[in-house]
Z-matrix of the N, CA and C atoms (Angstrom, degrees):
N
C 1 1.448
C 2 1.523 1 106.81
N 3 1.311 2 115.33 1 125.65
C 4 1.466 3 120.52 2 179.76
C 5 1.524 4 109.50 3 -86.38
N 6 1.324 5 115.63 4 135.96
C 7 1.467 6 122.22 5 178.05
C 8 1.522 7 108.49 6 -104.23
N 9 1.330 8 116.22 7 130.08
C 10 1.454 9 122.61 8 177.35
C 11 1.524 10 108.63 9 -103.84
N 12 1.321 11 117.10 10 140.70
C 13 1.466 12 121.59 11 -174.77
C 14 1.522 13 114.02 12 -65.37
N 15 1.339 14 116.95 13 -31.31
C 16 1.463 15 120.61 14 -177.81
C 17 1.516 16 110.64 15 -142.10
N 18 1.312 17 115.25 16 154.81
C 19 1.462 18 121.92 17 175.81
C 20 1.523 19 109.63 18 -75.52
N 21 1.315 20 116.74 19 142.12
C 22 1.459 21 121.86 20 170.89
C 23 1.531 22 105.94 21 -79.29
N 24 1.306 23 117.04 22 110.78
C 25 1.466 24 121.28 23 -173.11
C 26 1.525 25 113.89 24 -96.79
N 27 1.316 26 117.35 25 9.94
C 28 1.467 27 119.81 26 177.44
C 29 1.524 28 108.45 27 -69.07
N 30 1.311 29 116.35 28 134.41
C 31 1.464 30 121.08 29 179.66
C 32 1.521 31 112.25 30 85.04
N 33 1.330 32 114.84 31 -161.49
C 34 1.467 33 119.18 32 -173.95
C 35 1.532 34 113.29 33 -100.94
N 36 1.320 35 117.18 34 8.92
C 37 1.460 36 121.72 35 -177.40
C 38 1.528 37 110.74 36 -65.68
N 39 1.336 38 115.37 37 133.10
C 40 1.466 39 121.92 38 175.77
C 41 1.526 40 108.63 39 -131.34
N 42 1.314 41 116.74 40 164.28
C 43 1.457 42 121.57 41 173.78
C 44 1.536 43 107.39 42 -62.93
N 45 1.328 44 118.96 43 128.47
C 46 1.461 45 120.23 44 -177.27
C 47 1.527 46 114.21 45 -69.86
N 48 1.333 47 117.01 46 -11.54
C 49 1.462 48 119.90 47 -179.08
C 50 1.529 49 111.15 48 -93.15
N 51 1.339 50 117.55 49 -54.18
C 52 1.471 51 120.42 50 -176.94
C 53 1.524 52 113.04 51 -95.34
N 54 1.339 53 117.07 52 -10.17
C 55 1.471 54 123.57 53 178.10
C 56 1.529 55 113.18 54 63.20
N 57 1.353 56 117.40 55 31.01
C 58 1.463 57 121.07 56 177.84
C 59 1.521 58 110.73 57 -124.61
N 60 1.336 59 114.88 58 171.61
C 61 1.463 60 123.00 59 174.25
C 62 1.531 61 110.04 60 -111.95
N 63 1.318 62 117.28 61 28.67
C 64 1.462 63 120.71 62 -177.81
C 65 1.526 64 111.05 63 -53.76
N 66 1.324 65 115.45 64 139.47
C 67 1.461 66 121.07 65 -179.31
C 68 1.531 67 109.85 66 -81.20
N 69 1.329 68 114.86 67 80.62
C 70 1.462 69 122.55 68 177.73
C 71 1.519 70 107.44 69 -130.17
N 72 1.325 71 116.56 70 171.56
C 73 1.459 72 121.21 71 178.40
C 74 1.521 73 110.50 72 -60.31
N 75 1.340 74 115.96 73 140.33
C 76 1.465 75 121.65 74 179.47
C 77 1.523 76 110.28 75 -132.24
N 78 1.323 77 114.55 76 160.31
C 79 1.456 78 122.59 77 169.47
C 80 1.518 79 107.02 78 -124.72
N 81 1.325 80 116.17 79 155.63
C 82 1.459 81 121.18 80 176.46
C 83 1.524 82 108.20 81 -98.10
N 84 1.322 83 116.38 82 125.72
C 85 1.453 84 122.56 83 179.58
C 86 1.531 85 107.36 84 -110.97
N 87 1.347 86 118.58 85 119.22
C 88 1.467 87 120.63 86 179.57
C 89 1.528 88 111.48 87 -64.91
N 90 1.337 89 115.35 88 144.29
C 91 1.465 90 121.33 89 176.42
C 92 1.525 91 109.28 90 -88.23
N 93 1.315 92 116.54 91 131.80
C 94 1.466 93 122.12 92 178.81
C 95 1.529 94 109.72 93 -59.21
N 96 1.320 95 116.45 94 136.18
C 97 1.464 96 121.80 95 175.37
C 98 1.513 97 115.35 96 84.45
N 99 1.344 98 117.71 97 7.66
C 100 1.462 99 119.02 98 -178.28
C 101 1.520 100 113.27 99 -108.44
N 102 1.325 101 118.74 100 2.09
C 103 1.464 102 121.57 101 -178.54
C 104 1.511 103 112.32 102 -70.40
N 105 1.331 104 116.18 103 151.17
C 106 1.456 105 119.65 104 -176.76
C 107 1.528 106 113.91 105 -94.25
N 108 1.336 107 118.38 106 -11.59
C 109 1.458 108 120.26 107 179.75
C 110 1.527 109 109.70 108 -154.69
N 111 1.319 110 118.25 109 90.80
C 112 1.465 111 121.29 110 -174.97
C 113 1.517 112 114.63 111 -66.91
N 114 1.353 113 119.61 112 -12.33
C 115 1.454 114 121.95 113 -178.97
C 116 1.525 115 113.11 114 -86.00
N 117 1.305 116 117.72 115 -5.38
C 118 1.468 117 120.95 116 -178.37
C 119 1.522 118 109.87 117 -115.62
N 120 1.349 119 115.69 118 154.92
C 121 1.463 120 120.54 119 179.63
C 122 1.522 121 112.33 120 -71.54
N 123 1.320 122 117.23 121 -32.71
C 124 1.457 123 120.38 122 -178.05
C 125 1.514 124 108.81 123 -107.94
N 126 1.304 125 115.45 124 120.90
C 127 1.456 126 121.30 125 -177.27
C 128 1.514 127 109.46 126 -131.47
N 129 1.328 128 115.03 127 164.18
C 130 1.455 129 120.51 128 168.82
C 131 1.512 130 107.05 129 -94.85
N 132 1.308 131 116.07 130 123.19
C 133 1.453 132 122.45 131 179.79
C 134 1.513 133 110.24 132 -120.47
N 135 1.314 134 116.05 133 152.88
C 136 1.455 135 120.45 134 164.12
C 137 1.526 136 104.51 135 -78.16
N 138 1.322 137 117.11 136 139.03
C 139 1.470 138 120.50 137 -176.73
C 140 1.516 139 110.67 138 -133.54
N 141 1.317 140 115.09 139 162.39
C 142 1.452 141 122.06 140 177.80
C 143 1.527 142 108.14 141 -119.20
N 144 1.339 143 116.07 142 141.19
C 145 1.461 144 121.24 143 177.04
C 146 1.531 145 108.98 144 -83.54
N 147 1.318 146 116.31 145 129.98
C 148 1.463 147 121.29 146 179.56
C 149 1.523 148 108.29 147 -128.22
N 150 1.333 149 116.57 148 129.44
C 151 1.466 150 119.46 149 176.08
C 152 1.525 151 109.45 150 -60.71
N 153 1.308 152 115.93 151 132.85
C 154 1.454 153 121.21 152 -178.75
C 155 1.529 154 111.49 153 -58.55
N 156 1.323 155 116.91 154 -40.25
C 157 1.469 156 118.71 155 -177.94
C 158 1.532 157 113.39 156 -79.22
N 159 1.323 158 118.06 157 -2.90
C 160 1.470 159 121.31 158 173.83
C 161 1.530 160 111.76 159 -87.67
N 162 1.326 161 116.42 160 -17.00
C 163 1.460 162 119.50 161 -176.88
C 164 1.525 163 111.45 162 -71.50
N 165 1.313 164 115.47 163 136.54
C 166 1.464 165 123.57 164 175.36
C 167 1.533 166 105.99 165 -140.44
N 168 1.330 167 115.28 166 76.03
C 169 1.458 168 121.71 167 -169.62
C 170 1.520 169 113.28 168 -81.14
N 171 1.343 170 114.31 169 150.98
C 172 1.460 171 123.16 170 176.72
C 173 1.521 172 107.84 171 -125.81
N 174 1.339 173 116.43 172 150.83
C 175 1.462 174 122.19 173 177.74
C 176 1.516 175 108.71 174 -114.84
N 177 1.328 176 116.04 175 123.16
C 178 1.467 177 121.62 176 175.60
C 179 1.528 178 106.50 177 -103.93
N 180 1.325 179 115.25 178 100.76
C 181 1.463 180 120.91 179 -175.50
C 182 1.531 181 111.64 180 -64.07
N 183 1.321 182 116.81 181 -36.47
C 184 1.460 183 121.45 182 -179.04
C 185 1.534 184 111.06 183 -63.28
N 186 1.336 185 116.67 184 -44.91
C 187 1.467 186 121.25 185 -179.79
C 188 1.523 187 113.28 186 -86.67
N 189 1.335 188 116.85 187 -16.25
C 190 1.460 189 120.74 188 -178.76
C 191 1.516 190 112.87 189 70.06
N 192 1.343 191 116.69 190 37.74
C 193 1.463 192 119.75 191 179.58
C 194 1.531 193 110.77 192 -130.22
N 195 1.310 194 114.55 193 151.36
C 196 1.460 195 122.84 194 170.39
C 197 1.519 196 105.18 195 -109.63
N 198 1.328 197 116.86 196 132.65
C 199 1.462 198 118.93 197 -173.71
C 200 1.524 199 111.71 198 -151.19
N 201 1.325 200 113.64 199 168.68
C 202 1.455 201 122.75 200 169.54
C 203 1.519 202 107.18 201 -143.93
N 204 1.308 203 116.29 202 123.34
C 205 1.451 204 120.41 203 176.58
C 206 1.519 205 107.97 204 -82.26
N 207 1.321 206 115.89 205 130.54
C 208 1.461 207 121.06 206 179.95
C 209 1.519 208 108.02 207 -110.04
N 210 1.313 209 116.88 208 120.36
C 211 1.453 210 121.36 209 -179.36
C 212 1.510 211 112.14 210 -71.29
N 213 1.315 212 115.93 211 154.95
C 214 1.459 213 121.45 212 176.86
C 215 1.510 214 108.96 213 -96.57
N 216 1.321 215 114.88 214 149.49
C 217 1.469 216 119.78 215 175.75
C 218 1.516 217 109.44 216 -69.89
N 219 1.324 218 116.24 217 150.55
C 220 1.452 219 120.75 218 178.06
C 221 1.525 220 110.32 219 -60.24
N 222 1.332 221 115.44 220 139.25
C 223 1.458 222 120.30 221 177.25
C 224 1.511 223 114.69 222 83.84
N 225 1.342 224 117.31 223 4.97
C 226 1.473 225 119.30 224 -179.76
C 227 1.494 226 110.81 225 -122.18
């Protein structure tokens, strides 16, 4: 996973966890279902920028996935 020193703040994109554009280190997380060629290891995906210090990942050994559940704001 490549770490970028700052978030690209062009447009309305925010970190999906903290909902800010703070200039902190970010990683790009691919969005499920956006790849252009599922039969190859390297694909073009749509991705979301996530602040590195917002991540709180869990490993589910049974399912073989690493994840973080992100809560929704009340009323949305």
